[in-house]
TIBAZA-874521 format. One record per residue (C-alpha): residue number from 1; x, y, z. Coordinates in Angstrom, 2 decimals, padded with zeros to 5 digits. Layout:
residues N
{nr=NUM, east=X, north=Y, up=Z}
...
//
This chain:
residues 430
{nr=1, east=-056.23, north=-042.04, up=023.51}
{nr=2, east=-052.68, north=-042.74, up=022.30}
{nr=3, east=-051.30, north=-041.07, up=025.41}
{nr=4, east=-053.47, north=-043.15, up=027.71}
{nr=5, east=-052.56, north=-046.36, up=025.96}
{nr=6, east=-048.85, north=-045.64, up=026.24}
{nr=7, east=-048.91, north=-045.42, up=030.03}
{nr=8, east=-048.05, north=-048.54, up=032.03}
{nr=9, east=-050.88, north=-050.32, up=033.75}
{nr=10, east=-050.75, north=-051.24, up=037.41}
{nr=11, east=-052.87, north=-053.48, up=039.57}
{nr=12, east=-056.22, north=-051.75, up=039.72}
{nr=13, east=-054.60, north=-048.30, up=039.77}
{nr=14, east=-055.10, north=-047.14, up=036.16}
{nr=15, east=-058.50, north=-045.94, up=034.91}
{nr=16, east=-057.70, north=-047.50, up=031.53}
{nr=17, east=-057.84, north=-051.04, up=032.94}
{nr=18, east=-061.18, north=-050.36, up=034.60}
{nr=19, east=-062.58, north=-048.78, up=031.44}
{nr=20, east=-061.63, north=-051.76, up=029.30}
{nr=21, east=-063.13, north=-054.19, up=031.81}
{nr=22, east=-066.32, north=-052.15, up=031.90}
{nr=23, east=-066.46, north=-052.09, up=028.12}
{nr=24, east=-066.12, north=-055.87, up=027.96}
{nr=25, east=-068.83, north=-056.27, up=030.60}
{nr=26, east=-071.23, north=-054.22, up=028.50}
{nr=27, east=-070.27, north=-056.28, up=025.44}
{nr=28, east=-070.99, north=-059.56, up=027.22}
{nr=29, east=-074.26, north=-058.23, up=028.61}
{nr=30, east=-075.22, north=-056.92, up=025.16}
{nr=31, east=-074.64, north=-060.34, up=023.62}
{nr=32, east=-076.80, north=-061.95, up=026.29}
{nr=33, east=-079.56, north=-059.42, up=025.68}
{nr=34, east=-079.27, north=-059.95, up=021.91}
{nr=35, east=-079.64, north=-063.71, up=022.38}
{nr=36, east=-082.76, north=-063.12, up=024.48}
{nr=37, east=-084.28, north=-060.89, up=021.79}
{nr=38, east=-083.44, north=-063.39, up=019.04}
{nr=39, east=-084.92, north=-066.23, up=021.10}
{nr=40, east=-088.22, north=-064.38, up=021.60}
{nr=41, east=-088.35, north=-063.21, up=017.98}
{nr=42, east=-087.71, north=-066.67, up=016.50}
{nr=43, east=-089.79, north=-068.73, up=018.91}
{nr=44, east=-092.87, north=-068.73, up=016.73}
{nr=45, east=-090.92, north=-068.98, up=013.45}
{nr=46, east=-089.17, north=-072.11, up=014.68}
{nr=47, east=-092.54, north=-073.93, up=014.73}
{nr=48, east=-094.29, north=-072.51, up=011.64}
{nr=49, east=-091.47, north=-071.12, up=009.51}
{nr=50, east=-088.49, north=-072.43, up=007.66}
{nr=51, east=-086.49, north=-075.19, up=009.46}
{nr=52, east=-083.48, north=-072.87, up=009.58}
{nr=53, east=-085.30, north=-070.74, up=012.13}
{nr=54, east=-085.28, north=-073.72, up=014.44}
{nr=55, east=-081.50, north=-073.73, up=014.44}
{nr=56, east=-081.44, north=-069.99, up=015.06}
{nr=57, east=-083.87, north=-070.33, up=017.91}
{nr=58, east=-081.96, north=-073.27, up=019.42}
{nr=59, east=-078.70, north=-071.33, up=019.15}
{nr=60, east=-080.23, north=-068.28, up=020.87}
{nr=61, east=-081.88, north=-070.36, up=023.59}
{nr=62, east=-078.74, north=-072.31, up=024.48}
{nr=63, east=-076.56, north=-069.18, up=024.18}
{nr=64, east=-078.88, north=-067.36, up=026.55}
{nr=65, east=-078.67, north=-070.22, up=029.05}
{nr=66, east=-074.87, north=-070.42, up=028.74}
{nr=67, east=-074.50, north=-066.68, up=029.02}
{nr=68, east=-076.75, north=-066.55, up=032.10}
{nr=69, east=-074.84, north=-069.40, up=033.73}
{nr=70, east=-071.48, north=-067.74, up=033.16}
{nr=71, east=-072.87, north=-064.34, up=034.24}
{nr=72, east=-073.95, north=-065.96, up=037.50}
{nr=73, east=-070.56, north=-067.63, up=037.96}
{nr=74, east=-068.58, north=-064.46, up=037.26}
{nr=75, east=-070.84, north=-062.26, up=039.36}
{nr=76, east=-070.78, north=-064.74, up=042.23}
{nr=77, east=-067.04, north=-064.23, up=042.54}
{nr=78, east=-067.42, north=-060.57, up=043.49}
{nr=79, east=-070.96, north=-060.01, up=044.79}
{nr=80, east=-074.37, north=-061.54, up=045.37}
{nr=81, east=-076.19, north=-061.87, up=042.01}
{nr=82, east=-079.13, north=-059.45, up=041.91}
{nr=83, east=-078.39, north=-058.69, up=045.56}
{nr=84, east=-079.79, north=-062.04, up=046.70}
{nr=85, east=-077.86, north=-063.71, up=049.53}
{nr=86, east=-077.45, north=-066.99, up=047.68}
{nr=87, east=-075.05, north=-069.40, up=049.41}
{nr=88, east=-071.51, north=-069.61, up=048.01}
{nr=89, east=-071.72, north=-066.26, up=046.24}
{nr=90, east=-069.68, north=-063.06, up=046.82}
{nr=91, east=-066.78, north=-065.47, up=047.23}
{nr=92, east=-063.93, north=-062.94, up=047.21}
{nr=93, east=-065.43, north=-060.44, up=049.71}
{nr=94, east=-066.57, north=-063.21, up=052.04}
{nr=95, east=-063.18, north=-064.96, up=052.03}
{nr=96, east=-060.76, north=-062.03, up=051.75}
{nr=97, east=-058.90, north=-062.97, up=054.95}
{nr=98, east=-058.32, north=-066.52, up=053.73}
{nr=99, east=-057.30, north=-065.17, up=050.33}
{nr=100, east=-054.82, north=-062.82, up=052.03}
{nr=101, east=-053.24, north=-065.70, up=053.97}
{nr=102, east=-053.14, north=-067.86, up=050.84}
{nr=103, east=-051.49, north=-065.09, up=048.81}
{nr=104, east=-048.91, north=-064.52, up=051.55}
{nr=105, east=-048.12, north=-068.23, up=051.84}
{nr=106, east=-047.81, north=-068.56, up=048.05}
{nr=107, east=-045.47, north=-065.58, up=047.95}
{nr=108, east=-043.35, north=-066.95, up=050.80}
{nr=109, east=-043.08, north=-070.49, up=049.45}
{nr=110, east=-042.50, north=-069.67, up=045.79}
{nr=111, east=-040.70, north=-066.32, up=045.67}
{nr=112, east=-039.03, north=-065.47, up=048.98}
{nr=113, east=-037.16, north=-068.66, up=049.75}
{nr=114, east=-033.34, north=-068.30, up=049.80}
{nr=115, east=-032.92, north=-070.93, up=047.07}
{nr=116, east=-035.33, north=-069.17, up=044.68}
{nr=117, east=-033.82, north=-065.75, up=045.35}
{nr=118, east=-030.27, north=-067.05, up=044.90}
{nr=119, east=-031.17, north=-068.82, up=041.65}
{nr=120, east=-032.89, north=-065.74, up=040.29}
{nr=121, east=-030.06, north=-063.41, up=041.32}
{nr=122, east=-027.40, north=-065.72, up=039.88}
{nr=123, east=-028.98, north=-065.29, up=036.46}
{nr=124, east=-028.83, north=-061.50, up=036.72}
{nr=125, east=-025.81, north=-059.28, up=036.09}
{nr=126, east=-026.81, north=-056.47, up=038.42}
{nr=127, east=-023.45, north=-054.70, up=038.17}
{nr=128, east=-023.44, north=-054.61, up=034.36}
{nr=129, east=-027.05, north=-053.41, up=034.23}
{nr=130, east=-026.22, north=-050.63, up=036.71}
{nr=131, east=-023.14, north=-049.73, up=034.65}
{nr=132, east=-025.15, north=-049.51, up=031.43}
{nr=133, east=-027.66, north=-047.27, up=033.18}
{nr=134, east=-025.01, north=-044.96, up=034.66}
{nr=135, east=-022.91, north=-044.78, up=031.48}
{nr=136, east=-025.87, north=-044.57, up=029.09}
{nr=137, east=-025.47, north=-042.22, up=026.14}
{nr=138, east=-027.52, north=-038.99, up=025.99}
{nr=139, east=-029.48, north=-040.38, up=023.05}
{nr=140, east=-030.79, north=-043.17, up=025.24}
{nr=141, east=-031.63, north=-040.91, up=028.12}
{nr=142, east=-028.48, north=-041.74, up=030.06}
{nr=143, east=-027.43, north=-038.11, up=030.48}
{nr=144, east=-030.92, north=-037.10, up=031.56}
{nr=145, east=-031.08, north=-039.95, up=034.05}
{nr=146, east=-027.67, north=-039.05, up=035.49}
{nr=147, east=-028.75, north=-035.43, up=035.75}
{nr=148, east=-031.83, north=-036.42, up=037.71}
{nr=149, east=-029.79, north=-038.72, up=039.94}
{nr=150, east=-027.12, north=-036.11, up=040.67}
{nr=151, east=-029.69, north=-033.36, up=041.23}
{nr=152, east=-031.62, north=-035.54, up=043.64}
{nr=153, east=-028.45, north=-036.68, up=045.40}
{nr=154, east=-027.19, north=-033.09, up=045.75}
{nr=155, east=-030.51, north=-031.89, up=047.17}
{nr=156, east=-030.64, north=-034.88, up=049.53}
{nr=157, east=-027.09, north=-034.10, up=050.70}
{nr=158, east=-028.04, north=-030.47, up=051.34}
{nr=159, east=-031.16, north=-031.43, up=053.28}
{nr=160, east=-029.28, north=-033.98, up=055.38}
{nr=161, east=-026.56, north=-031.46, up=056.24}
{nr=162, east=-029.20, north=-028.86, up=057.16}
{nr=163, east=-031.26, north=-031.25, up=059.27}
{nr=164, east=-028.32, north=-032.38, up=061.41}
{nr=165, east=-027.33, north=-030.48, up=064.52}
{nr=166, east=-024.08, north=-028.76, up=063.44}
{nr=167, east=-022.63, north=-028.62, up=066.97}
{nr=168, east=-023.48, north=-032.21, up=067.76}
{nr=169, east=-022.30, north=-033.50, up=064.38}
{nr=170, east=-019.11, north=-031.44, up=064.60}
{nr=171, east=-018.41, north=-032.85, up=068.04}
{nr=172, east=-019.06, north=-036.39, up=066.81}
{nr=173, east=-016.73, north=-035.96, up=063.86}
{nr=174, east=-014.09, north=-034.36, up=066.09}
{nr=175, east=-014.42, north=-037.19, up=068.61}
{nr=176, east=-014.06, north=-039.74, up=065.83}
{nr=177, east=-011.00, north=-038.03, up=064.41}
{nr=178, east=-009.51, north=-037.61, up=067.87}
{nr=179, east=-010.06, north=-041.29, up=068.61}
{nr=180, east=-008.39, north=-042.35, up=065.37}
{nr=181, east=-005.55, north=-039.90, up=065.92}
{nr=182, east=-005.05, north=-041.17, up=069.46}
{nr=183, east=-004.61, north=-044.71, up=068.10}
{nr=184, east=-002.11, north=-043.54, up=065.47}
{nr=185, east=001.58, north=-043.58, up=066.38}
{nr=186, east=002.56, north=-040.48, up=064.42}
{nr=187, east=006.26, north=-040.30, up=065.39}
{nr=188, east=007.45, north=-043.22, up=063.21}
{nr=189, east=005.18, north=-042.04, up=060.42}
{nr=190, east=006.67, north=-038.54, up=060.55}
{nr=191, east=010.17, north=-040.01, up=060.64}
{nr=192, east=009.56, north=-042.11, up=057.54}
{nr=193, east=008.07, north=-039.10, up=055.78}
{nr=194, east=011.21, north=-037.06, up=056.51}
{nr=195, east=013.50, north=-039.84, up=055.27}
{nr=196, east=011.47, north=-040.34, up=052.13}
{nr=197, east=011.43, north=-036.62, up=051.40}
{nr=198, east=015.22, north=-036.40, up=051.83}
{nr=199, east=015.85, north=-039.39, up=049.55}
{nr=200, east=013.78, north=-037.77, up=046.80}
{nr=201, east=015.30, north=-034.31, up=047.47}
{nr=202, east=011.85, north=-032.98, up=048.26}
{nr=203, east=013.15, north=-031.34, up=051.44}
{nr=204, east=015.14, north=-028.70, up=049.52}
{nr=205, east=012.15, north=-026.40, up=048.90}
{nr=206, east=011.39, north=-026.66, up=052.61}
{nr=207, east=014.91, north=-025.50, up=053.53}
{nr=208, east=014.72, north=-022.70, up=050.96}
{nr=209, east=011.41, north=-021.58, up=052.40}
{nr=210, east=012.83, north=-021.65, up=055.91}
{nr=211, east=015.86, north=-019.55, up=054.83}
{nr=212, east=013.62, north=-016.99, up=053.11}
{nr=213, east=011.40, north=-016.85, up=056.16}
{nr=214, east=014.44, north=-016.25, up=058.38}
{nr=215, east=015.62, north=-013.43, up=056.11}
{nr=216, east=012.21, north=-011.75, up=056.09}
{nr=217, east=011.95, north=-012.14, up=059.86}
{nr=218, east=015.33, north=-010.46, up=060.38}
{nr=219, east=014.34, north=-007.68, up=057.98}
{nr=220, east=011.02, north=-007.07, up=059.75}
{nr=221, east=012.73, north=-006.99, up=063.17}
{nr=222, east=015.92, north=-005.18, up=062.16}
{nr=223, east=015.41, north=-002.29, up=064.58}
{nr=224, east=014.79, north=-004.68, up=067.45}
{nr=225, east=018.01, north=-006.55, up=066.66}
{nr=226, east=019.97, north=-003.29, up=066.46}
{nr=227, east=018.61, north=-002.31, up=069.88}
{nr=228, east=019.66, north=-005.65, up=071.36}
{nr=229, east=023.19, north=-005.27, up=069.97}
{nr=230, east=023.28, north=-001.69, up=071.21}
{nr=231, east=022.44, north=-002.84, up=074.75}
{nr=232, east=024.97, north=-005.68, up=074.73}
{nr=233, east=028.06, north=-003.73, up=073.69}
{nr=234, east=030.12, north=-001.86, up=076.27}
{nr=235, east=029.50, north=001.76, up=077.15}
{nr=236, east=032.75, north=002.90, up=075.56}
{nr=237, east=031.72, north=001.45, up=072.23}
{nr=238, east=028.30, north=003.08, up=072.50}
{nr=239, east=029.93, north=006.41, up=073.39}
{nr=240, east=032.20, north=006.15, up=070.39}
{nr=241, east=029.26, north=005.24, up=068.10}
{nr=242, east=030.87, north=001.95, up=067.11}
{nr=243, east=027.76, north=-000.03, up=068.22}
{nr=244, east=025.95, north=001.07, up=065.06}
{nr=245, east=028.78, north=-000.20, up=062.91}
{nr=246, east=028.80, north=-003.49, up=064.79}
{nr=247, east=025.03, north=-003.95, up=064.46}
{nr=248, east=025.16, north=-003.16, up=060.73}
{nr=249, east=028.03, north=-005.61, up=060.27}
{nr=250, east=026.17, north=-008.32, up=062.18}
{nr=251, east=022.99, north=-007.83, up=060.15}
{nr=252, east=024.87, north=-007.66, up=056.86}
{nr=253, east=026.66, north=-010.86, up=057.81}
{nr=254, east=023.39, north=-012.58, up=058.56}
{nr=255, east=021.88, north=-011.45, up=055.25}
{nr=256, east=024.97, north=-012.61, up=053.37}
{nr=257, east=024.96, north=-015.97, up=055.15}
{nr=258, east=021.30, north=-016.58, up=054.35}
{nr=259, east=021.81, north=-015.55, up=050.71}
{nr=260, east=024.75, north=-017.94, up=050.35}
{nr=261, east=022.74, north=-020.77, up=051.89}
{nr=262, east=019.88, north=-020.01, up=049.50}
{nr=263, east=021.97, north=-020.00, up=046.30}
{nr=264, east=024.55, north=-022.64, up=047.18}
{nr=265, east=023.10, north=-026.19, up=047.49}
{nr=266, east=026.42, north=-027.40, up=048.94}
{nr=267, east=026.68, north=-024.77, up=051.66}
{nr=268, east=027.94, north=-026.17, up=055.01}
{nr=269, east=025.00, north=-024.66, up=056.92}
{nr=270, east=022.56, north=-026.37, up=054.55}
{nr=271, east=024.43, north=-029.61, up=055.14}
{nr=272, east=024.07, north=-029.07, up=058.91}
{nr=273, east=020.33, north=-028.52, up=058.47}
{nr=274, east=020.07, north=-031.71, up=056.43}
{nr=275, east=022.07, north=-033.56, up=059.05}
{nr=276, east=019.67, north=-032.33, up=061.70}
{nr=277, east=016.66, north=-033.41, up=059.64}
{nr=278, east=018.17, north=-036.86, up=059.10}
{nr=279, east=018.82, north=-037.26, up=062.84}
{nr=280, east=015.28, north=-036.09, up=063.60}
{nr=281, east=013.87, north=-038.69, up=061.19}
{nr=282, east=015.93, north=-041.41, up=062.87}
{nr=283, east=014.98, north=-040.30, up=066.39}
{nr=284, east=011.30, north=-040.17, up=065.49}
{nr=285, east=011.47, north=-043.79, up=064.42}
{nr=286, east=013.91, north=-045.34, up=066.88}
{nr=287, east=014.46, north=-043.08, up=069.91}
{nr=288, east=011.94, north=-043.89, up=072.69}
{nr=289, east=012.40, north=-040.52, up=074.38}
{nr=290, east=011.70, north=-038.57, up=071.19}
{nr=291, east=008.69, north=-040.73, up=070.39}
{nr=292, east=007.35, north=-040.24, up=073.91}
{nr=293, east=007.70, north=-036.46, up=073.59}
{nr=294, east=005.81, north=-036.49, up=070.29}
{nr=295, east=003.05, north=-038.60, up=071.82}
{nr=296, east=002.77, north=-036.19, up=074.75}
{nr=297, east=002.52, north=-033.27, up=072.35}
{nr=298, east=-000.15, north=-035.12, up=070.37}
{nr=299, east=-002.25, north=-035.83, up=073.46}
{nr=300, east=-001.92, north=-032.24, up=074.66}
{nr=301, east=-002.99, north=-031.00, up=071.25}
{nr=302, east=-006.03, north=-033.30, up=071.14}
{nr=303, east=-007.09, north=-032.27, up=074.65}
{nr=304, east=-006.60, north=-028.56, up=074.02}
{nr=305, east=-009.99, north=-026.74, up=074.09}
{nr=306, east=-008.72, north=-024.26, up=071.53}
{nr=307, east=-008.31, north=-027.09, up=069.02}
{nr=308, east=-011.93, north=-028.13, up=069.64}
{nr=309, east=-013.14, north=-024.57, up=069.00}
{nr=310, east=-010.98, north=-024.35, up=065.88}
{nr=311, east=-012.32, north=-027.64, up=064.54}
{nr=312, east=-015.93, north=-026.60, up=065.22}
{nr=313, east=-015.40, north=-023.49, up=063.12}
{nr=314, east=-013.70, north=-025.45, up=060.36}
{nr=315, east=-016.48, north=-028.04, up=060.27}
{nr=316, east=-019.20, north=-025.36, up=060.14}
{nr=317, east=-017.48, north=-023.67, up=057.19}
{nr=318, east=-017.17, north=-027.02, up=055.44}
{nr=319, east=-020.84, north=-027.80, up=056.09}
{nr=320, east=-022.09, north=-024.45, up=054.81}
{nr=321, east=-019.82, north=-024.68, up=051.77}
{nr=322, east=-021.19, north=-028.14, up=050.92}
{nr=323, east=-024.78, north=-026.94, up=051.26}
{nr=324, east=-024.15, north=-023.94, up=048.97}
{nr=325, east=-022.35, north=-026.07, up=046.38}
{nr=326, east=-025.05, north=-028.74, up=046.46}
{nr=327, east=-027.80, north=-026.22, up=045.74}
{nr=328, east=-025.90, north=-024.08, up=043.26}
{nr=329, east=-026.46, north=-025.47, up=039.73}
{nr=330, east=-023.37, north=-023.61, up=038.51}
{nr=331, east=-021.04, north=-024.80, up=041.25}
{nr=332, east=-019.73, north=-027.71, up=039.23}
{nr=333, east=-020.68, north=-030.31, up=041.83}
{nr=334, east=-023.40, north=-031.73, up=039.58}
{nr=335, east=-021.00, north=-032.04, up=036.65}
{nr=336, east=-018.39, north=-033.67, up=038.87}
{nr=337, east=-020.94, north=-036.15, up=040.16}
{nr=338, east=-022.15, north=-036.90, up=036.62}
{nr=339, east=-018.58, north=-037.52, up=035.47}
{nr=340, east=-017.99, north=-039.73, up=038.48}
{nr=341, east=-021.15, north=-041.72, up=037.77}
{nr=342, east=-020.17, north=-042.11, up=034.11}
{nr=343, east=-016.73, north=-043.40, up=035.07}
{nr=344, east=-018.30, north=-045.76, up=037.59}
{nr=345, east=-020.69, north=-047.02, up=034.91}
{nr=346, east=-017.82, north=-047.71, up=032.51}
{nr=347, east=-015.90, north=-049.54, up=035.21}
{nr=348, east=-018.94, north=-051.67, up=036.04}
{nr=349, east=-019.32, north=-052.61, up=032.37}
{nr=350, east=-015.68, north=-053.38, up=031.65}
{nr=351, east=-014.27, north=-054.83, up=034.86}
{nr=352, east=-015.36, north=-058.48, up=035.11}
{nr=353, east=-013.81, north=-058.87, up=038.56}
{nr=354, east=-015.71, north=-055.86, up=039.88}
{nr=355, east=-018.92, north=-057.22, up=038.37}
{nr=356, east=-018.36, north=-060.54, up=040.09}
{nr=357, east=-017.79, north=-058.89, up=043.47}
{nr=358, east=-020.86, north=-056.65, up=043.21}
{nr=359, east=-023.12, north=-059.40, up=041.88}
{nr=360, east=-022.03, north=-061.70, up=044.68}
{nr=361, east=-022.67, north=-058.97, up=047.23}
{nr=362, east=-026.11, north=-058.25, up=045.73}
{nr=363, east=-027.00, north=-061.96, up=045.69}
{nr=364, east=-025.94, north=-062.46, up=049.30}
{nr=365, east=-027.76, north=-059.32, up=050.35}
{nr=366, east=-031.03, north=-060.36, up=048.71}
{nr=367, east=-030.76, north=-063.90, up=050.11}
{nr=368, east=-030.16, north=-062.39, up=053.53}
{nr=369, east=-033.18, north=-060.10, up=053.13}
{nr=370, east=-035.36, north=-063.04, up=052.08}
{nr=371, east=-034.11, north=-065.12, up=055.02}
{nr=372, east=-034.42, north=-062.43, up=057.68}
{nr=373, east=-037.39, north=-060.41, up=056.50}
{nr=374, east=-039.32, north=-062.83, up=054.26}
{nr=375, east=-041.90, north=-063.53, up=056.98}
{nr=376, east=-042.33, north=-059.82, up=057.66}
{nr=377, east=-042.79, north=-059.09, up=053.94}
{nr=378, east=-045.51, north=-061.70, up=053.49}
{nr=379, east=-047.10, north=-060.62, up=056.77}
{nr=380, east=-047.24, north=-057.08, up=055.40}
{nr=381, east=-049.00, north=-058.39, up=052.26}
{nr=382, east=-051.45, north=-060.43, up=054.32}
{nr=383, east=-052.25, north=-057.63, up=056.77}
{nr=384, east=-052.64, north=-055.09, up=053.97}
{nr=385, east=-055.17, north=-057.25, up=052.13}
{nr=386, east=-057.01, north=-057.99, up=055.37}
{nr=387, east=-057.34, north=-054.27, up=056.07}
{nr=388, east=-059.07, north=-053.69, up=052.74}
{nr=389, east=-062.84, north=-053.59, up=052.94}
{nr=390, east=-064.99, north=-055.77, up=050.69}
{nr=391, east=-065.56, north=-052.98, up=048.16}
{nr=392, east=-061.84, north=-052.22, up=047.83}
{nr=393, east=-060.68, north=-055.80, up=047.30}
{nr=394, east=-063.57, north=-056.49, up=044.92}
{nr=395, east=-062.81, north=-053.41, up=042.86}
{nr=396, east=-059.06, north=-054.14, up=042.68}
{nr=397, east=-059.39, north=-057.79, up=041.75}
{nr=398, east=-062.15, north=-057.10, up=039.28}
{nr=399, east=-060.16, north=-054.25, up=037.78}
{nr=400, east=-057.19, north=-056.58, up=037.28}
{nr=401, east=-058.94, north=-059.67, up=035.86}
{nr=402, east=-062.44, north=-058.42, up=035.10}
{nr=403, east=-061.79, north=-058.09, up=031.35}
{nr=404, east=-060.72, north=-061.73, up=031.08}
{nr=405, east=-063.74, north=-062.83, up=033.10}
{nr=406, east=-066.05, north=-061.03, up=030.66}
{nr=407, east=-064.44, north=-063.04, up=027.87}
{nr=408, east=-065.60, north=-066.13, up=029.78}
{nr=409, east=-069.17, north=-064.82, up=029.57}
{nr=410, east=-068.79, north=-064.12, up=025.84}
{nr=411, east=-067.29, north=-067.54, up=025.20}
{nr=412, east=-070.00, north=-069.19, up=027.33}
{nr=413, east=-072.65, north=-067.48, up=025.24}
{nr=414, east=-071.11, north=-068.59, up=021.95}
{nr=415, east=-070.27, north=-072.13, up=023.10}
{nr=416, east=-073.74, north=-072.55, up=024.61}
{nr=417, east=-075.29, north=-071.44, up=021.33}
{nr=418, east=-073.20, north=-073.92, up=019.33}
{nr=419, east=-074.09, north=-076.74, up=021.74}
{nr=420, east=-077.78, north=-075.85, up=021.51}
{nr=421, east=-077.67, north=-075.81, up=017.70}
{nr=422, east=-075.86, north=-079.20, up=017.71}
{nr=423, east=-078.47, north=-080.73, up=020.02}
{nr=424, east=-081.27, north=-079.33, up=017.82}
{nr=425, east=-079.62, north=-080.97, up=014.79}
{nr=426, east=-079.33, north=-084.32, up=016.57}
{nr=427, east=-082.95, north=-084.28, up=017.77}
{nr=428, east=-084.11, north=-083.36, up=014.26}
{nr=429, east=-082.13, north=-086.13, up=012.59}
{nr=430, east=-082.99, north=-088.75, up=015.14}
//
């Protein structure tokens, strides 16, 4: 019983509400039956017995009349008393369409007007309440709630990614990126990036990497370079075997030059490279010809079918990776989302400006919903009630207010009895 009592009650949806209403109905009916028994039992005693029996009999008689009157009134709301088609009974089933329209109009005029919604929302701090929920401590169920939210969000993300056509979605994303890239003038941006990197000396690792790459490339293609030198020298030198010495000297010189550039930050060749980078940064920003060449390269790259195929493969790998991470409890995505939600909750609690912005957005959104969809909401209520049959609407209304109506019967029985006893006293005295 404790478990049943702890559950929330809804409109006609919980058996507990119906049980309590039924119990009160039996109580009211039992009182009425008891008054009838007392009336019959004391009828003779009221005439021949002690005068007190007259008061008891008068109380029972009037209580029985009051109880019957209230039983009729309560029953007439929901059905025909004793099944008799008495006029103006079964009021709710007979007038359910009018009741539906009245409920809808009441809801529209008193709850879904923009002024009422705005006033109600202005008194609510939606952002702070959301922040307290998201940043709630584990002891208050905050961690459990965040876990449920992140688990549901991760599963929803996985299902959405699975339900979408990967080719179509990939093409849409690629088209969107291509459109944004086509609008972007990348030459000045690249030029500013080069200048900024050179000012902060962040281009040095790039030069070092280029030098190392050049050295490794020469080393990997050393035989090819020796063959080229061998073919370029004269026949006399090849006959004398001097071509090998020349090729070795050339390669050794290249290795030495690259090593000096790598270890000496003030090497003239490094300065030449930096000078070239600086000129490239300036040309990318200010030279129309260079900027036009970059734009042509960008358009050719966007239109290249190979890029489209490459992007499709990249997007599919991203999509599959997201699905696996979303459904893997040990992937860390859930923990990252929980941490993100906790940080968001703290920000919503502590940042008054953010609260103001979100609350204003929520208020305007709800006012807009009430203005645009208020009529549709009340129409939904009205049409739903109209679709209910007489038994359904009677059961739901009676389940919601039936217990209180049975108290009316009980009170009518008691009040009627007291009135009857008072009248008996007055007639006796007078």
